[in-house]
C-alpha positions in Angstrom: -105.3 -26.9 68.3 -107.0 -25.4 65.2 -110.1 -24.0 66.7 -108.4 -22.3 69.6 -104.9 -22.6 70.9 -104.6 -23.5 74.6 -101.5 -23.9 76.8 -100.5 -27.4 77.5 -99.3 -29.0 80.8 -100.6 -28.8 84.3 -98.3 -25.9 85.4 -99.2 -23.8 82.4 -102.9 -24.6 82.9 -102.8 -23.6 86.6 -101.0 -20.4 85.8 -103.6 -19.7 83.1 -106.5 -19.9 85.5 -106.2 -16.4 86.9 -105.6 -15.1 83.4 -108.8 -16.9 82.2 -110.8 -15.2 84.9 -109.5 -11.8 83.8 -110.4 -12.4 80.2 -113.9 -13.6 81.1 -114.3 -10.6 83.3 -113.6 -8.4 80.3 -116.2 -10.3 78.2 -118.8 -10.0 81.0 -118.2 -6.3 81.3 -118.6 -5.7 77.6 -121.7 -7.9 77.4 -123.3 -6.2 80.5 -123.3 -2.9 78.7 -126.5 -4.0 77.1 -128.0 -4.8 80.5 -127.2 -6.6 83.7 -130.0 -9.2 83.5 -129.0 -12.3 81.5 -132.6 -13.2 80.8 -132.8 -10.2 78.5 -129.2 -10.1 77.4 -128.3 -13.2 75.3 -124.6 -12.3 75.0 -124.3 -11.9 78.7 -126.1 -15.2 79.3 -123.6 -17.1 77.1 -120.6 -15.5 78.7 -121.9 -16.3 82.1 -122.3 -20.0 81.1 -118.6 -20.0 80.2 -117.7 -18.4 83.5 -119.6 -20.9 85.5 -118.1 -23.8 83.6 -114.6 -22.9 84.8 -115.8 -22.1 88.3 -115.2 -18.3 88.2 -115.7 -16.9 91.7 -119.2 -15.5 92.2 -117.9 -12.2 93.6 -115.7 -11.6 90.6 -118.5 -12.5 88.2 -121.0 -10.1 89.9 -118.5 -7.3 90.2 -117.8 -7.5 86.4 -121.6 -7.4 85.6 -122.1 -4.3 87.8 -119.0 -2.6 86.4 -120.0 -3.3 82.8 -123.6 -2.2 83.4 -122.4 1.1 84.9 -123.8 0.3 88.3 -120.5 1.1 90.1 -120.0 4.6 88.6 -116.8 3.4 86.9 -116.2 4.0 83.2 -115.4 0.8 81.2 -114.0 1.0 77.7 -112.3 -1.8 75.7 -111.4 -1.8 72.0 -111.7 -5.1 70.1 -108.6 -5.5 67.9 -107.5 -8.4 65.7 -103.9 -9.0 64.9 -103.1 -11.4 62.0 -99.8 -12.9 61.0 -97.7 -16.1 61.1 -96.0 -18.0 63.8 -92.5 -19.5 63.0 -92.6 -21.9 60.0 -95.5 -20.0 58.3 -98.2 -21.2 60.7 -101.2 -18.8 60.3 -102.3 -17.1 63.5 -105.3 -14.8 64.5 -104.9 -13.0 67.8 -108.0 -11.4 69.4 -107.4 -8.6 71.8 -109.6 -6.5 74.2 -107.6 -3.5 75.3 -108.1 -0.3 77.1 -105.1 1.2 75.4 -104.4 0.3 71.7 -101.3 2.5 71.8 -99.9 0.1 74.4 -101.1 -3.2 72.8 -100.0 -2.5 69.2 -96.2 -2.1 69.9 -96.4 -5.1 72.3 -97.8 -7.2 69.5 -95.1 -6.0 67.1 -92.4 -7.2 69.6 -94.1 -10.5 70.2 -94.4 -11.2 66.4 -90.7 -10.6 65.8 -90.1 -14.4 65.9 -92.9 -14.8 63.4 -94.4 -12.3 60.9 -97.1 -9.7 61.7 -99.4 -9.1 58.8 -101.9 -6.5 57.8 -105.7 -6.7 58.3 -107.0 -9.5 56.0 -103.6 -11.0 55.3 -104.4 -14.1 57.2 -108.2 -13.9 57.9 -109.0 -15.5 54.5 -107.4 -18.7 55.8 -110.1 -19.0 58.6 -113.8 -19.2 58.8 -115.5 -16.9 61.3 -118.0 -19.0 63.1 -120.1 -19.5 66.2 -118.6 -22.2 68.5 -120.8 -24.0 71.0 -119.3 -26.6 73.3 -122.1 -28.8 74.6 -122.4 -32.0 76.7 -124.9 -34.8 76.1 -127.1 -35.1 79.2 -129.9 -37.3 77.8 -129.3 -41.0 77.2 -129.0 -41.7 73.5 -128.6 -38.0 72.5 -127.4 -37.9 68.9 -124.9 -35.1 68.1 -125.6 -35.3 64.3 -129.4 -35.2 64.8 -129.1 -32.4 67.3 -126.9 -30.4 64.9 -129.5 -30.8 62.1 -132.5 -30.0 64.3 -130.9 -27.1 66.1 -129.5 -25.5 62.9 -125.8 -26.0 63.4 -123.5 -26.0 60.3 -121.0 -28.6 61.4 -119.7 -30.4 64.5 -116.7 -32.3 65.8 -115.9 -34.1 69.1 -115.0 -31.7 71.9 -111.8 -31.7 73.9 -113.5 -33.4 76.9 -115.1 -36.9 76.7 -118.8 -36.7 76.1 -118.7 -33.2 74.7 -119.3 -31.9 71.2 -118.3 -28.7 69.5 -121.1 -27.4 67.3 -120.3 -24.7 64.6 -122.9 -22.2 63.6 -123.3 -19.1 61.4 -122.2 -16.2 63.6 -125.7 -14.6 63.5 -127.3 -17.9 64.7 -125.0 -18.6 67.7 -127.7 -17.7 70.3 -130.5 -19.4 68.4 -128.6 -22.7 68.1 -127.5 -22.4 71.8 -131.1 -22.1 72.9 -132.2 -25.0 70.6 -129.7 -27.6 71.7 -131.1 -28.4 75.2 -134.3 -29.6 73.6 -132.2 -32.3 71.8 -130.4 -33.6 74.9 -127.4 -31.3 75.1 -126.4 -28.9 77.8 -124.5 -25.9 76.5 -121.2 -25.4 78.4 -119.9 -22.4 76.4 -120.8 -20.4 73.3 -118.8 -17.7 71.5 -117.7 -16.4 68.2 -114.3 -17.6 66.9 -112.1 -18.6 64.0 -111.6 -22.1 62.5 -108.8 -22.7 60.0 -110.0 -23.8 56.6 -106.9 -25.9 55.8 -105.0 -26.5 59.0 -101.4 -27.7 58.7 -100.6 -31.1 60.0 -98.2 -30.8 63.0 -96.5 -34.0 61.7 -95.2 -31.9 58.9 -93.1 -30.0 61.4 -90.1 -31.4 63.2 -90.2 -31.7 67.0 -87.9 -28.7 67.3 -90.0 -26.6 64.9 -93.2 -27.5 66.7 -91.6 -26.5 70.0 -90.7 -23.2 68.5 -94.3 -22.6 67.4 -95.6 -23.6 70.8 -93.2 -21.1 72.5 -94.3 -18.3 70.2 -98.0 -19.0 70.9 -97.4 -19.2 74.7 -95.7 -15.8 74.6 -98.6 -14.3 72.6 -101.1 -15.9 74.9 -99.3 -14.5 77.9 -100.1 -10.9 77.0 -102.7 -9.4 79.3 -104.7 -7.9 76.4 -105.0 -11.1 74.4 -108.4 -12.8 74.7 -108.0 -15.7 72.2 -105.4 -17.2 69.9 -106.5 -19.1 66.8 -103.9 -21.1 64.9 -103.9 -23.0 61.7 -102.6 -26.3 63.0 -104.7 -29.5 63.1 -105.3 -31.5 66.2 
């Protein structure tokens, strides 16, 4: 849960699919501003890898590229905004938003944080490391995650959410460099992005079942906002 909060349960996951495509479309549009060809646009290439991993429809993907690259004549503008604060029971939260209207998003975040505590810029960020996060799958027999991390230049690693995957952490500036290096060491990159990892995540066992349920409900409400791209939370596991 610490690297990035995700909704639990089949129904929630199914409902989140369309939302995920919408968020990826925003990422693609922003990346495509630097060019519609992924061969010459590393940021776009990495986002497209994420989109293909979750089977984003080809038509939606191509439309987002064209729109972001200005090939449709439409104007695309999103502001990147971070909101910091605490979920109930003082669990630190970083909320990453991409919005076309900050004047709409800001009051919506204030309302959503009423059950927690909305902080100022920097009030919670110190509790997280800003890192590159690469999810990769071993595709070569005997591929060694530790050896691959050292050779590719990753700072750290941990098992991924899915069997056979590894989450490699990098310096933000070296995200693309490490992503390009991993395949030579037996790993196929499934996704790569910048994110936040809690430095000292709280053990969920320290919360009662009722308190943890309250935290989950708070996070689900935040994640349900259309302008929210990612939610990072200081809980382990």
